[in-house]
C-alpha positions in Angstrom: 111.5 129.2 141.9 113.8 128.9 138.8 116.3 131.6 137.8 115.2 134.1 135.2 116.8 133.2 131.9 118.3 136.6 132.0 120.8 137.1 134.8 122.3 140.4 135.8 125.7 139.6 137.5 128.9 141.4 138.2 131.3 141.7 135.3 134.4 141.3 137.4 135.9 138.1 139.0 137.6 140.1 141.7 135.2 139.0 144.4 135.9 135.3 144.5 134.9 133.1 147.4 131.9 135.3 147.0 129.9 133.4 149.5 132.0 135.6 151.8 131.5 138.8 149.7 128.3 138.5 147.8 130.4 139.0 144.8 130.8 138.4 141.2 130.8 135.8 138.5 133.6 136.2 136.0 131.7 137.5 132.9 134.1 139.5 131.0 135.6 138.3 127.7 139.4 138.8 127.2 140.3 142.4 127.0 143.5 144.4 126.7 145.4 144.6 130.0 144.3 147.7 131.9 146.7 150.5 132.7 148.2 150.2 136.2 146.3 152.0 138.9 147.9 155.1 140.2 147.9 156.2 143.8 146.8 159.8 144.7 147.7 162.0 147.6 144.8 162.0 150.1 145.4 163.5 153.6 142.3 162.0 155.0 143.5 158.5 153.9 146.9 159.2 155.6 145.1 160.2 158.8 143.0 157.0 158.6 146.1 154.9 158.2 147.6 156.4 161.4 144.4 155.4 163.3 144.4 152.0 161.8 148.0 151.4 162.7 147.0 151.3 166.4 144.2 148.9 165.7 146.5 146.6 163.8 149.1 146.5 166.5 146.5 145.9 169.1 145.4 142.9 167.0 148.8 141.4 167.5 150.5 142.4 164.3 154.0 143.8 165.1 155.0 147.3 164.1 157.9 146.0 161.9 155.2 144.4 159.7 152.5 147.1 159.9 154.7 150.2 159.3 156.4 149.2 156.0 153.1 148.0 154.7 151.1 151.1 155.6 153.9 153.4 154.5 153.8 151.8 151.1 150.0 151.8 150.9 148.6 154.4 148.5 145.0 155.7 148.1 143.7 154.2 144.8 140.7 156.2 143.5 140.2 153.7 140.7 139.5 151.0 143.3 136.7 153.2 144.7 135.4 153.8 141.2 135.3 150.0 140.5 133.5 149.4 143.8 130.9 152.1 143.0 130.5 151.1 139.4 130.5 147.3 139.6 129.6 147.3 135.9 126.6 145.0 135.3 126.3 142.9 132.3 122.9 141.4 131.4 123.7 138.1 129.7 121.7 135.0 128.9 122.6 131.6 130.2 123.8 130.7 126.7 126.1 133.8 126.7 127.6 132.7 129.9 128.1 129.0 129.2 128.9 129.1 125.4 130.6 132.4 125.2 132.6 132.5 128.4 132.7 129.5 130.7 132.9 126.7 128.1 134.1 128.5 125.0 136.2 126.4 122.7 139.2 128.5 123.8 138.7 128.0 127.5 138.1 124.2 127.1 141.2 123.7 125.0 143.3 125.8 127.4 141.9 123.8 130.3 142.8 120.5 128.8 146.3 121.8 128.0 146.6 123.0 131.6 145.5 119.7 133.0 148.0 117.8 130.8 150.8 120.2 131.7 150.2 120.0 135.4 148.7 116.5 135.5 151.1 115.1 138.1 150.5 118.0 140.5 146.7 117.9 140.0 146.4 114.2 140.5 148.5 114.4 143.7 146.1 117.2 144.9 143.2 115.0 144.0 144.7 112.1 146.0 145.2 114.2 149.0 142.0 116.3 149.1 139.6 114.2 147.2 138.6 116.8 144.6 138.9 115.7 141.0 141.7 117.2 139.0 139.3 118.4 136.3 137.2 120.3 138.9 140.2 122.1 140.3 141.3 122.9 136.8 137.9 124.4 136.1 138.0 126.6 139.2 141.5 127.7 138.0 140.1 128.5 134.6 137.2 130.6 135.7 139.1 132.4 138.5 142.3 133.4 136.7 142.2 131.9 133.2 144.6 129.2 134.3 146.9 131.6 136.0 147.2 134.2 133.3 145.1 136.9 135.0 146.0 136.8 138.7 145.8 140.6 139.2 148.6 143.1 139.7 147.2 145.6 142.2 148.9 145.9 145.7 146.5 144.1 148.1 147.4 146.4 151.0 146.6 149.5 149.0 143.4 148.1 147.6 142.0 146.8 150.9 143.2 149.9 152.8 141.5 152.1 150.3 138.2 150.2 150.5 138.4 150.1 154.3 138.9 153.8 154.5 136.1 154.5 152.0 133.7 152.9 154.5 131.0 151.5 152.2 132.0 148.1 153.4 134.6 149.3 155.9 134.4 146.6 158.5 134.7 143.9 155.9 137.6 145.4 154.1 139.4 146.2 157.4 139.2 142.5 158.2 140.7 141.7 154.8 143.5 144.3 155.4 144.3 142.7 158.8 144.4 139.3 157.2 146.7 140.6 154.4 149.1 142.0 157.1 149.1 138.6 158.8 150.2 137.0 155.5 153.2 139.3 155.6 153.7 138.5 159.3 153.8 134.8 158.6 156.2 135.3 155.7 154.2 133.5 153.1 155.1 136.2 150.6 156.7 139.6 150.4 155.0 143.0 150.3 156.1 143.5 146.7 154.5 140.2 145.7 151.3 140.6 147.7 149.2 141.6 144.7 145.8 140.7 143.3 142.6 142.1 141.8 141.0 145.4 142.8 139.1 144.0 145.8 141.9 142.0 147.2 141.3 138.6 145.6 144.7 136.9 145.1 146.6 134.3 143.2 145.7 131.4 140.9 142.3 130.7 142.5 141.6 134.3 143.7 141.3 133.8 147.5 140.4 136.8 149.5 142.8 137.3 152.5 140.5 135.9 155.2 139.8 132.8 153.1 143.5 132.5 152.5 144.1 132.7 156.2 141.7 129.8 156.9 142.2 127.5 153.9 145.4 128.1 152.0 147.9 125.3 152.2 151.7 124.7 151.6 151.4 121.8 149.1 155.0 122.1 147.9 156.4 121.9 151.4 158.7 124.9 151.2 157.3 126.5 154.3 155.2 129.1 152.5 151.6 129.0 151.3 152.5 130.7 148.0 149.4 131.1 145.9 151.1 134.0 143.9 154.0 131.9 142.4 154.2 131.0 138.8 154.1 127.5 140.1 150.3 127.0 140.7 150.6 124.0 143.1 149.8 125.9 146.4 147.0 127.8 144.8 145.4 124.8 143.2 145.8 122.7 146.4 144.3 125.6 148.4 141.2 125.6 146.2 140.9 121.8 146.6 141.3 122.1 150.4 138.5 124.7 150.5 136.1 122.5 148.5 137.0 119.5 150.5 136.4 121.3 153.8 133.0 122.5 152.4 131.8 119.0 151.8 133.0 117.8 148.4 132.2 114.2 147.5 134.8 112.5 145.4 133.4 110.4 142.6 130.0 112.1 142.6 128.9 114.4 139.9 127.9 118.0 140.5 124.7 117.4 138.5 123.2 115.8 135.5 121.2 117.3 132.6 117.7 116.1 132.4 114.5 116.3 130.3 111.2 117.5 131.7 108.0 115.8 130.8 105.2 117.7 129.1 103.1 119.7 131.6 105.8 119.4 134.4 105.2 121.8 137.3 108.2 124.1 137.2 107.2 125.5 140.5 109.0 122.4 141.9 112.4 123.7 140.7 114.9 125.6 142.8 117.5 125.0 145.4 114.9 125.1 148.2 113.1 122.0 146.8 115.1 118.8 147.4 113.8 115.3 146.6 115.3 111.9 146.2 116.2 110.9 142.6 113.5 108.3 142.8 110.9 111.0 143.5 112.2 113.1 140.6 112.0 110.1 138.3 108.5 109.4 139.5 107.6 112.9 138.4 108.8 112.0 134.9 112.3 113.4 134.8 114.8 111.5 132.6 118.4 112.0 131.6 119.1 113.2 128.1 119.1 109.6 126.8 115.7 108.8 128.3 116.9 106.8 131.3 116.2 107.4 135.0 118.7 109.9 136.3 121.6 108.4 138.3 121.1 108.4 142.1 123.7 110.5 143.9 121.6 111.5 146.9 119.2 114.3 147.5 118.8 116.5 144.4 117.3 119.8 143.4 116.1 120.8 139.9 117.7 123.9 138.5 116.3 125.7 135.4 118.8 128.5 134.7 117.4 129.4 131.3 113.7 129.2 132.3 111.3 126.3 131.8 112.0 125.8 128.1 115.8 125.8 128.5 118.3 123.3 129.8 117.4 121.6 133.1 119.7 120.0 135.7 119.3 117.8 138.7 122.0 119.0 141.1 123.6 117.2 144.0 125.8 117.9 147.0 128.8 118.9 145.0 126.8 121.6 143.3 126.0 123.0 146.7 129.7 122.8 147.6 130.6 124.9 144.6 128.1 127.5 145.7 130.2 127.9 148.8 133.1 129.1 146.5 130.8 131.5 144.7 127.1 131.8 145.5 125.8 132.0 142.0 123.9 129.2 140.3 125.4 130.3 136.9 128.9 130.0 138.4 128.2 126.5 140.0 126.8 125.2 136.7 129.8 126.8 134.9 132.4 125.1 137.1 130.6 121.8 136.8 130.1 122.0 133.1 133.6 123.2 132.4 135.1 120.4 134.4 132.9 117.9 132.4 134.2 119.4 129.1 137.8 119.3 130.3 137.2 115.6 131.1 136.0 115.0 127.6 132.3 114.9 128.2 129.9 116.6 125.7 128.1 120.0 125.6 124.8 120.9 127.1 122.1 119.4 124.9 119.0 121.4 126.0 117.8 124.3 123.9 119.2 127.7 125.0 116.7 130.5 124.9 117.0 133.7 123.0 117.7 137.1 124.5 115.0 139.9 124.9 115.6 140.8 121.2 114.8 137.3 120.1 118.5 136.6 119.2 120.9 133.9 120.3 124.7 134.2 120.4 125.2 133.0 116.9 122.6 135.6 115.6 124.4 138.4 117.4 127.8 137.3 116.1 126.4 137.2 112.6 124.9 140.7 113.0 128.3 142.0 114.1 130.1 140.4 111.2 127.6 141.8 108.7 127.7 145.3 110.2 131.5 145.3 110.0 131.4 144.0 106.4 128.9 146.9 105.5 131.4 149.4 106.8 130.1 149.8 110.4 132.8 148.3 112.5 131.7 146.6 115.7 135.3 146.0 116.8 134.9 142.2 117.0 132.2 139.5 116.7 131.9 138.0 120.2 128.1 138.1 120.3 128.1 140.7 123.1 126.2 143.9 122.1 128.3 146.4 124.0 129.0 150.1 123.3 131.0 149.4 120.1 128.2 147.3 118.6 125.5 149.8 119.7 127.5 152.6 118.1 127.8 150.7 114.8 124.0 149.9 114.9 123.2 153.5 115.4 125.4 154.6 112.6 123.9 152.0 110.3 120.3 152.9 111.2 121.1 156.6 110.7 122.7 155.9 107.3 119.7 153.9 106.2 117.1 156.3 107.4 115.8 154.0 110.1 114.7 154.8 113.6 118.0 155.2 115.6 117.8 152.9 118.6 121.3 151.3 118.8 119.6 148.0 119.6 119.8 144.8 117.7 116.7 143.1 116.4 115.7 140.2 114.2 114.5 142.7 111.5 117.9 144.4 111.5 119.7 141.1 111.1 117.3 140.1 108.2 118.0 143.5 106.5 121.8 143.0 106.8 121.5 139.5 105.4 119.4 140.7 102.4 122.1 143.3 101.6 125.1 141.1 102.2 
């Protein structure tokens, strides 16, 4: 089975290491920084904390760690709302790759980050065997190279979610692991901050993953993934990938062409063959040669049978251990390739359900704004602002009011530009 060329995935990157959490691919474009979450009085939450205190102490965490942390923990209703809402974005593969993962801005920022921290990243590569460009790509997708690490108190967030109970056992385990971070002295209660579901630091480790895989690369006695110095965070990500089976010097995958009449039922992670077998079935790289042989490979068609195609190897499967999404794994692999100076995907991206591609939607937004119907930007994402502008334009022109883009609407705007 190949993935549908339309993928509905979580719009928040908070649930990193999401093989552990079933969580989200970072899909959001840059937005204004959200207002700080405010704690609210909740007697039931206070009662739950009193009960949890006994469980934490029984688990071996001393009272002088538990009590200050729980006393400072507030009930965060916005965290519950985020967990309930989990806003879904339906985006095409092109949206994800071109508009988010490997946008010109993110590639340029990644190359700058690699240059700025080259000595550290090369030392990490030498120790853990994970290429500097790959670690940089993980950094770029997880926290925009350290600029979006999260500012929500981890104890409050995980306690709120454990109390809520929807995934109570899971978040109680995260809360206990977060308390053990304080017990060990890796950071202070004030600095123990992250995203709304407890993912922390430069590479957004959840507390249990931090507990098992974070490292003290700087040698100062603390595994400090929160510091402005990203060394411990980047080394921790490399350690995780290494422990999950990363093969230094091998690619994550290679883009390929399919022969006419190819049986796309052979695609999917569950169908693994030697590269020789795939070549025998007619697969070639984008320059018409036999694909390189890096061991057992699967064929992935993230944009459907007419879109880009990839033979993926062991390192692709390793990236999936970091976040169990094929879009994400391709994204990390492709962004690392672009940071290293390799070229863009060459296959043909497929249009969305309206028959439009990213460039079409961006043009539609620009033309609407020029016509006096402001879409609040031209990022190619048809969200509430664009839908409102479309409705206003349709109403003003006496058209059926749908709020949806279309090829006919784009043609009309072009004719009146």
